[in-house]
C-alpha positions in Angstrom: 25.3 0.7 -4.1 24.6 0.5 -0.4 28.3 -0.3 0.3 29.6 2.4 -2.0 27.3 5.1 -0.5 27.2 3.9 3.1 28.3 7.3 4.5 25.5 9.2 2.6 22.8 6.8 3.8 19.9 5.5 1.8 17.5 8.3 2.6 16.3 11.1 0.3 17.5 11.4 -3.3 20.0 8.6 -3.1 17.3 6.2 -1.8 15.0 7.2 -4.6 17.7 6.6 -7.3 18.6 3.2 -5.8 14.9 2.2 -5.7 14.4 3.3 -9.3 17.4 1.3 -10.4 16.3 -1.7 -8.4 12.9 -1.7 -10.2 14.6 -1.3 -13.6 16.9 -4.2 -13.0 14.0 -6.5 -11.9 12.0 -5.3 -14.9 14.9 -6.2 -17.2 15.4 -9.6 -15.6 11.6 -10.3 -15.8 11.6 -9.3 -19.5 14.6 -11.4 -20.4 13.4 -14.5 -18.5 9.8 -14.1 -19.7 8.7 -14.9 -16.1 7.1 -13.0 -13.3 9.2 -11.7 -10.4 7.5 -14.1 -8.0 8.8 -17.1 -10.0 12.3 -15.7 -10.3 12.3 -15.3 -6.5 11.3 -19.0 -6.0 7.6 -18.4 -5.3 4.4 -19.2 -7.2 1.8 -16.9 -8.6 -1.5 -16.9 -6.8 -4.6 -14.6 -7.2 -4.8 -11.8 -4.8 -7.8 -9.7 -3.8 -7.5 -6.1 -4.9 -8.0 -3.4 -2.4 -8.4 0.4 -2.6 -5.9 2.4 -0.7 -6.4 5.8 1.0 -4.3 8.1 2.9 -5.6 9.5 6.2 -9.4 9.9 5.8 -12.1 12.0 7.3 -15.0 9.6 7.5 -17.5 12.4 6.8 -15.7 14.2 4.0 -14.4 11.0 2.4 -17.6 8.9 2.6 -18.4 9.4 -1.0 -15.0 8.2 -2.2 -15.1 5.2 0.1 -18.6 4.3 -1.1 -17.4 4.7 -4.7 -14.7 2.1 -4.0 -17.3 -0.3 -2.8 -19.5 0.4 -5.8 -16.5 -0.4 -8.0 -16.3 -3.8 -6.4 -13.5 -3.5 -4.0 -13.8 -6.0 -1.1 -11.0 -4.4 0.9 -10.0 -0.9 1.9 -6.8 0.3 3.4 -6.5 3.6 5.3 -3.6 5.4 7.0 -3.6 6.3 10.7 -1.4 8.5 12.7 -3.7 11.1 14.1 -2.5 13.2 17.1 -4.2 10.9 19.7 -5.2 7.3 20.0 -8.9 8.2 20.4 -9.0 9.9 17.0 -7.4 6.9 15.4 -9.9 4.5 17.0 -12.8 6.8 16.1 -11.7 6.9 12.4 -11.4 3.1 12.3 -14.8 2.6 13.9 -16.5 5.1 11.5 -15.0 3.6 8.4 -15.8 0.1 9.6 -19.4 1.1 10.2 -19.5 2.7 6.7 -18.1 -0.2 4.8 -19.8 -3.0 6.7 -18.5 -6.3 8.2 -18.0 -8.1 4.8 -15.3 -5.7 3.5 -11.7 -6.2 4.8 -10.4 -3.1 6.5 -6.6 -2.7 6.7 -4.6 0.2 8.3 -1.1 1.6 7.9 -0.1 3.3 11.2 2.4 6.2 10.6 
């Protein structure tokens, strides 16, 4: 599909369609092989720690939601960054880190 639609690019609607087809093809292959994707790609299945994922957070307004994640047993939290200035990004990370404590993994996506 990428070769055929190279001039249109893979952004927008075409990218979404291609992604949906890609997932459907992998799903069909997984079902027919009765094996997980990781095995079909040559890897091995290993347990992974679940994490709760958030968009950009306001530590004060979103404290209840973050604490709910911890109460549900999540040992890792992911938040998005990309505030207008570096200081605000750092302040949010510090506030969330203080809130969740040192024993919970904190991950960020920087947009």
